[in-house]
DRENLO-82016 format. One record per residue: residue number from 0; residue in three letters; x, y, z of N, C-alpha, C, O in turn. Coordinates in nm, 2 decimals. Each point is the difference from the previous one (the first is absolute). Layout:
BEGIN
+-----+---------+--------+--------+--------+--------+--------+--------+--------+--------+--------+--------+--------+--------+
| num | residuo |    n.u |    n.v |    n.w |   ca.u |   ca.v |   ca.w |    c.u |    c.v |    c.w |    o.u |    o.v |    o.w |
+-----+---------+--------+--------+--------+--------+--------+--------+--------+--------+--------+--------+--------+--------+
| NUM |     ALA |      X |      Y |      Z |      X |      Y |      Z |      X |      Y |      Z |      X |      Y |      Z |
...
+-----+---------+--------+--------+--------+--------+--------+--------+--------+--------+--------+--------+--------+--------+
//
This chain:
BEGIN
+-----+---------+--------+--------+--------+--------+--------+--------+--------+--------+--------+--------+--------+--------+
| num | residuo |    n.u |    n.v |    n.w |   ca.u |   ca.v |   ca.w |    c.u |    c.v |    c.w |    o.u |    o.v |    o.w |
+-----+---------+--------+--------+--------+--------+--------+--------+--------+--------+--------+--------+--------+--------+
|   0 |     PRO |   9.59 |  12.23 |   9.78 |   0.14 |  -0.04 |  -0.01 |   0.03 |  -0.11 |  -0.10 |  -0.10 |  -0.08 |  -0.02 |
|   1 |     GLU |   0.22 |   0.07 |  -0.02 |   0.03 |  -0.11 |  -0.09 |   0.01 |  -0.13 |   0.08 |   0.04 |   0.00 |   0.11 |
|   2 |     PRO |  -0.08 |  -0.11 |  -0.18 |   0.02 |  -0.13 |   0.07 |   0.15 |  -0.04 |   0.02 |   0.08 |   0.05 |  -0.08 |
|   3 |     PHE |  -0.05 |  -0.13 |   0.18 |   0.14 |  -0.04 |   0.02 |   0.00 |  -0.14 |   0.06 |  -0.10 |  -0.04 |   0.06 |
|   4 |     VAL |   0.21 |  -0.03 |  -0.07 |   0.02 |  -0.14 |   0.05 |   0.12 |   0.00 |   0.09 |   0.10 |   0.06 |  -0.03 |
|   5 |     LEU |  -0.12 |  -0.13 |   0.14 |   0.11 |  -0.03 |   0.10 |   0.03 |  -0.15 |   0.01 |  -0.10 |  -0.08 |   0.00 |
|   6 |     PHE |   0.22 |   0.05 |   0.00 |   0.04 |  -0.14 |   0.02 |   0.01 |  -0.02 |   0.15 |   0.09 |   0.05 |   0.06 |
|   7 |     THR |  -0.19 |  -0.11 |   0.00 |  -0.02 |   0.00 |   0.14 |   0.06 |  -0.12 |   0.08 |   0.02 |   0.01 |   0.12 |
|   8 |     ASP |   0.00 |  -0.13 |  -0.19 |   0.04 |  -0.11 |   0.08 |   0.04 |  -0.12 |  -0.09 |  -0.03 |   0.00 |  -0.12 |
|   9 |     PHE |   0.11 |  -0.09 |   0.18 |   0.02 |  -0.13 |  -0.06 |  -0.09 |  -0.10 |   0.07 |   0.01 |  -0.02 |   0.12 |
|  10 |     GLY |  -0.11 |  -0.04 |  -0.19 |  -0.09 |  -0.09 |   0.06 |   0.06 |  -0.14 |  -0.01 |   0.10 |  -0.02 |  -0.05 |
|  11 |     ASP |  -0.17 |  -0.08 |   0.11 |   0.04 |  -0.14 |   0.00 |   0.02 |  -0.04 |  -0.15 |   0.10 |  -0.07 |  -0.03 |
|  12 |     ASN |  -0.19 |   0.10 |  -0.05 |   0.00 |  -0.04 |  -0.14 |  -0.02 |   0.12 |  -0.10 |  -0.06 |  -0.02 |  -0.10 |
|  13 |     ALA |   0.10 |   0.14 |   0.15 |  -0.04 |   0.12 |  -0.08 |   0.09 |   0.12 |   0.02 |   0.06 |   0.01 |   0.11 |
|  14 |     LEU |  -0.06 |   0.07 |  -0.20 |   0.05 |   0.14 |   0.02 |  -0.13 |   0.08 |   0.02 |  -0.09 |   0.00 |  -0.08 |
|  15 |     VAL |   0.09 |   0.08 |   0.19 |  -0.13 |   0.07 |   0.04 |   0.02 |   0.15 |  -0.04 |   0.09 |   0.07 |   0.05 |
|  16 |     PHE |  -0.18 |  -0.03 |  -0.13 |  -0.01 |   0.14 |  -0.04 |  -0.13 |   0.06 |   0.04 |  -0.10 |  -0.07 |   0.01 |
|  17 |     THR |   0.10 |   0.20 |   0.02 |  -0.13 |   0.07 |   0.03 |  -0.02 |   0.11 |  -0.10 |   0.09 |   0.08 |  -0.02 |
|  18 |     LEU |  -0.20 |  -0.08 |  -0.04 |  -0.04 |   0.10 |  -0.10 |  -0.09 |   0.10 |   0.06 |  -0.10 |  -0.03 |   0.06 |
|  19 |     TYR |   0.14 |   0.16 |  -0.07 |  -0.08 |   0.11 |   0.06 |  -0.06 |   0.08 |  -0.12 |   0.07 |   0.04 |  -0.09 |
|  20 |     PHE |  -0.20 |  -0.02 |   0.09 |  -0.07 |   0.08 |  -0.10 |  -0.12 |   0.07 |   0.07 |  -0.05 |  -0.05 |   0.10 |
|  21 |     TRP |   0.00 |   0.15 |  -0.17 |  -0.11 |   0.08 |   0.06 |  -0.11 |   0.00 |  -0.11 |   0.03 |   0.03 |  -0.12 |
|  22 |     VAL |  -0.15 |  -0.05 |   0.17 |  -0.12 |   0.02 |  -0.09 |  -0.11 |   0.07 |   0.07 |   0.00 |  -0.01 |   0.13 |
|  23 |     SER |  -0.09 |   0.07 |  -0.20 |  -0.12 |   0.06 |   0.06 |  -0.11 |  -0.10 |  -0.01 |  -0.03 |  -0.05 |  -0.11 |
|  24 |     MET |  -0.03 |   0.02 |   0.22 |  -0.11 |  -0.10 |   0.00 |  -0.10 |   0.03 |   0.10 |   0.02 |   0.08 |   0.10 |
|  25 |     THR |  -0.14 |  -0.13 |  -0.11 |  -0.11 |   0.02 |   0.09 |  -0.05 |  -0.12 |   0.08 |  -0.07 |   0.01 |   0.10 |
|  26 |     ARG |   0.11 |  -0.13 |  -0.15 |  -0.05 |  -0.12 |   0.07 |   0.12 |  -0.10 |   0.01 |   0.09 |   0.00 |  -0.08 |
|  27 |     LEU |  -0.10 |  -0.08 |   0.19 |   0.10 |  -0.10 |   0.03 |   0.01 |  -0.10 |  -0.11 |   0.11 |  -0.04 |  -0.04 |
|  28 |     LEU |  -0.22 |   0.00 |  -0.02 |   0.00 |  -0.10 |  -0.11 |   0.08 |   0.05 |  -0.11 |   0.07 |  -0.08 |  -0.07 |
|  29 |     LYS |  -0.08 |   0.21 |   0.04 |   0.08 |   0.06 |  -0.11 |   0.15 |  -0.02 |   0.03 |   0.08 |  -0.03 |  -0.10 |
|  30 |     ARG |  -0.04 |   0.04 |   0.22 |   0.14 |  -0.02 |   0.04 |   0.04 |  -0.14 |  -0.03 |   0.11 |  -0.02 |  -0.06 |
|  31 |     ARG |  -0.19 |  -0.07 |   0.09 |   0.03 |  -0.15 |  -0.02 |   0.02 |  -0.02 |  -0.15 |   0.09 |  -0.08 |  -0.04 |
|  32 |     ILE |  -0.18 |   0.14 |  -0.04 |   0.00 |  -0.02 |  -0.14 |   0.13 |   0.06 |  -0.06 |   0.06 |  -0.07 |  -0.09 |
|  33 |     ILE |  -0.03 |   0.19 |   0.13 |   0.13 |   0.06 |  -0.05 |   0.12 |  -0.08 |   0.04 |   0.08 |  -0.02 |  -0.09 |
|  34 |     GLU |  -0.07 |  -0.03 |   0.21 |   0.11 |  -0.08 |   0.05 |   0.01 |  -0.13 |  -0.09 |   0.11 |  -0.04 |  -0.04 |
|  35 |     SER |  -0.22 |  -0.02 |   0.02 |  -0.01 |  -0.12 |  -0.09 |   0.05 |   0.03 |  -0.14 |   0.08 |  -0.08 |  -0.05 |
|  36 |     ASP |  -0.13 |   0.18 |  -0.01 |   0.04 |   0.04 |  -0.13 |   0.15 |   0.03 |  -0.01 |   0.06 |  -0.04 |  -0.10 |
|  37 |     ILE |   0.00 |   0.10 |   0.20 |   0.14 |   0.03 |   0.00 |   0.08 |  -0.14 |   0.01 |   0.10 |  -0.01 |  -0.07 |
|  38 |     ARG |  -0.15 |  -0.08 |   0.15 |   0.07 |  -0.13 |   0.01 |  -0.01 |  -0.08 |  -0.13 |   0.10 |  -0.05 |  -0.04 |
|  39 |     TYR |  -0.21 |   0.06 |  -0.02 |  -0.02 |  -0.07 |  -0.13 |   0.10 |   0.06 |  -0.11 |   0.06 |  -0.07 |  -0.08 |
|  40 |     ARG |  -0.05 |   0.20 |   0.08 |   0.09 |   0.07 |  -0.09 |   0.14 |  -0.03 |   0.03 |   0.08 |  -0.02 |  -0.10 |
|  41 |     ILE |  -0.04 |   0.02 |   0.22 |   0.14 |  -0.04 |   0.04 |   0.03 |  -0.14 |  -0.05 |   0.10 |  -0.03 |  -0.06 |
|  42 |     ASP |  -0.19 |  -0.07 |   0.08 |   0.01 |  -0.13 |  -0.04 |   0.02 |  -0.01 |  -0.15 |   0.08 |  -0.07 |  -0.06 |
|  43 |     GLU |  -0.17 |   0.15 |  -0.01 |   0.01 |   0.00 |  -0.15 |   0.13 |   0.05 |  -0.05 |   0.06 |  -0.05 |  -0.09 |
|  44 |     LEU |  -0.01 |   0.16 |   0.15 |   0.13 |   0.06 |  -0.04 |   0.12 |  -0.10 |   0.03 |   0.09 |  -0.01 |  -0.08 |
|  45 |     PHE |  -0.10 |  -0.06 |   0.20 |   0.10 |  -0.10 |   0.03 |   0.00 |  -0.11 |  -0.11 |   0.11 |  -0.04 |  -0.05 |
|  46 |     ARG |  -0.22 |  -0.01 |   0.01 |  -0.01 |  -0.10 |  -0.10 |   0.05 |   0.04 |  -0.13 |   0.08 |  -0.07 |  -0.07 |
|  47 |     GLU |  -0.11 |   0.20 |   0.03 |   0.05 |   0.05 |  -0.13 |   0.15 |   0.01 |   0.01 |   0.07 |  -0.01 |  -0.11 |
|  48 |     ALA |  -0.01 |   0.04 |   0.22 |   0.14 |   0.02 |   0.02 |   0.07 |  -0.14 |   0.02 |   0.13 |   0.00 |   0.02 |
|  49 |     GLY |  -0.20 |  -0.11 |  -0.02 |   0.05 |  -0.13 |   0.03 |   0.04 |  -0.03 |   0.14 |   0.08 |  -0.08 |   0.03 |
|  50 |     ILE |  -0.14 |   0.16 |   0.06 |   0.03 |  -0.02 |   0.15 |  -0.10 |  -0.10 |   0.05 |  -0.12 |   0.03 |   0.00 |
|  51 |     ALA |   0.17 |  -0.14 |   0.05 |  -0.09 |  -0.10 |   0.06 |   0.01 |   0.00 |   0.15 |   0.11 |   0.01 |   0.06 |
|  52 |     ILE |  -0.23 |  -0.01 |   0.01 |   0.00 |  -0.01 |   0.15 |   0.00 |  -0.14 |   0.04 |  -0.10 |  -0.08 |  -0.03 |
|  53 |     ALA |   0.20 |   0.03 |   0.09 |   0.01 |  -0.14 |   0.05 |  -0.06 |  -0.01 |   0.14 |   0.05 |   0.05 |   0.09 |
|  54 |     PHE |  -0.17 |  -0.11 |  -0.09 |  -0.07 |  -0.02 |   0.13 |   0.06 |  -0.12 |   0.07 |   0.04 |  -0.10 |  -0.07 |
|  55 |     PRO |  -0.04 |   0.09 |   0.20 |   0.05 |  -0.11 |   0.07 |  -0.09 |  -0.13 |  -0.03 |  -0.12 |   0.02 |  -0.02 |
|  56 |     GLN |   0.19 |  -0.13 |   0.01 |  -0.08 |  -0.13 |  -0.03 |  -0.06 |  -0.04 |   0.13 |   0.05 |   0.01 |   0.11 |
|  57 |     LEU |  -0.17 |  -0.07 |  -0.12 |  -0.08 |  -0.05 |   0.11 |  -0.04 |  -0.14 |  -0.04 |  -0.08 |  -0.02 |  -0.10 |
|  58 |     ASP |   0.12 |  -0.08 |   0.17 |  -0.05 |  -0.14 |  -0.02 |  -0.11 |  -0.03 |   0.09 |   0.01 |   0.02 |   0.12 |
|  59 |     VAL |  -0.12 |  -0.08 |  -0.17 |  -0.11 |  -0.04 |   0.08 |  -0.01 |  -0.15 |   0.00 |   0.00 |  -0.06 |  -0.11 |
|  60 |     HIS |   0.00 |   0.00 |   0.22 |  -0.01 |  -0.15 |   0.02 |  -0.13 |  -0.04 |   0.06 |  -0.05 |   0.06 |   0.10 |
|  61 |     PHE |  -0.02 |  -0.15 |  -0.17 |  -0.13 |  -0.05 |   0.05 |   0.02 |  -0.14 |   0.06 |   0.08 |  -0.08 |  -0.05 |
|  62 |     ASP |  -0.16 |   0.05 |   0.15 |   0.00 |  -0.13 |   0.06 |  -0.07 |  -0.10 |  -0.10 |  -0.12 |   0.02 |  -0.03 |
|  63 |     SER |   0.19 |  -0.11 |  -0.03 |  -0.05 |  -0.08 |  -0.11 |  -0.07 |  -0.12 |   0.06 |  -0.05 |  -0.09 |  -0.07 |
|  64 |     ASN |   0.04 |   0.08 |   0.20 |  -0.07 |  -0.12 |   0.07 |  -0.15 |   0.02 |   0.00 |  -0.07 |  -0.10 |   0.03 |
|  65 |     SER |   0.03 |   0.22 |  -0.05 |  -0.15 |   0.03 |   0.01 |  -0.04 |   0.08 |  -0.13 |   0.08 |   0.08 |  -0.05 |
|  66 |     PRO |  -0.20 |  -0.10 |   0.00 |  -0.04 |   0.07 |  -0.12 |  -0.01 |   0.15 |   0.02 |  -0.03 |   0.05 |   0.12 |
|  67 |     LEU |   0.06 |   0.02 |  -0.22 |  -0.01 |   0.15 |   0.01 |  -0.13 |   0.04 |  -0.07 |  -0.03 |  -0.03 |  -0.12 |
|  68 |     LYS |  -0.06 |   0.10 |   0.19 |  -0.13 |   0.04 |  -0.05 |   0.02 |   0.14 |  -0.07 |   0.05 |   0.09 |   0.06 |
|  69 |     LEU |  -0.09 |  -0.09 |  -0.18 |   0.00 |   0.13 |  -0.08 |  -0.14 |   0.04 |  -0.04 |  -0.08 |  -0.08 |  -0.03 |
|  70 |     GLN |   0.06 |   0.21 |   0.03 |  -0.13 |   0.05 |  -0.04 |   0.03 |   0.12 |  -0.10 |   0.07 |   0.10 |   0.04 |
|  71 |     LEU |  -0.11 |  -0.11 |  -0.16 |   0.02 |   0.10 |  -0.10 |  -0.12 |   0.09 |   0.00 |  -0.11 |  -0.04 |  -0.01 |
|  72 |     LEU |   0.13 |   0.17 |   0.01 |  -0.10 |   0.10 |   0.00 |   0.01 |   0.08 |  -0.13 |   0.11 |   0.04 |  -0.04 |
|  73 |     ASN |  -0.23 |   0.00 |  -0.01 |   0.00 |   0.10 |  -0.10 |   0.03 |   0.14 |   0.06 |  -0.02 |   0.02 |   0.12 |
|  74 |     ARG |   0.07 |   0.07 |  -0.20 |   0.03 |   0.13 |   0.04 |  -0.12 |   0.07 |   0.07 |   0.01 |   0.06 |   0.10 |
|  75 |     GLU |  -0.13 |  -0.09 |  -0.15 |  -0.12 |   0.06 |   0.05 |  -0.04 |  -0.06 |   0.14 |  -0.05 |   0.07 |   0.08 |
|  76 |     ASP |   0.09 |  -0.19 |  -0.06 |  -0.03 |  -0.07 |   0.13 |   0.09 |   0.05 |   0.12 |  -0.04 |  -0.02 |   0.11 |
|  77 |     THR |   0.15 |   0.09 |  -0.14 |   0.09 |   0.04 |   0.11 |  -0.04 |   0.13 |   0.06 |   0.04 |   0.03 |   0.11 |
|  78 |     GLY |  -0.12 |   0.05 |  -0.19 |  -0.03 |   0.13 |   0.05 |   0.11 |   0.10 |  -0.03 |  -0.01 |   0.12 |   0.04 |
|  79 |     HIS |   0.12 |  -0.16 |  -0.10 |   0.11 |   0.09 |  -0.04 |   0.00 |   0.02 |  -0.14 |  -0.04 |  -0.08 |  -0.08 |
|  80 |     SER |   0.09 |   0.20 |   0.04 |   0.02 |   0.02 |  -0.14 |   0.15 |   0.01 |  -0.03 |   0.07 |   0.07 |   0.07 |
|  81 |     PHE |  -0.02 |  -0.15 |  -0.17 |   0.14 |   0.00 |  -0.03 |   0.01 |   0.06 |  -0.14 |  -0.08 |  -0.01 |  -0.08 |
|  82 |     PRO |   0.19 |   0.08 |   0.06 |   0.02 |   0.06 |  -0.13 |   0.01 |  -0.10 |  -0.11 |   0.07 |  -0.11 |   0.02 |
|  83 |     ARG |  -0.13 |   0.13 |  -0.13 |   0.01 |  -0.09 |  -0.12 |   0.12 |   0.04 |  -0.08 |   0.02 |   0.12 |  -0.02 |
|  84 |     LYS |   0.05 |  -0.22 |  -0.03 |   0.12 |   0.03 |  -0.09 |  -0.04 |  -0.03 |  -0.14 |   0.09 |   0.02 |  -0.09 |
+-----+---------+--------+--------+--------+--------+--------+--------+--------+--------+--------+--------+--------+--------+
//
């Protein structure tokens, strides 16, 4: 079937749409990769069209009465792989 989009809700800070599409796949990981690829493509098309997504602002306040301990890790030290840009 052809993909289609439904406007499903008004969120607190969003218009909520649901995208329906069908693909043939054999592994769950493939599904995750396809979903990610589609989200990246939607983001790319929005940017090309000049559409900006305004995310809610979050202010973080630290207690300045005590020192804040920071530890910087190399990518290899975390055990995670992050995409390189």
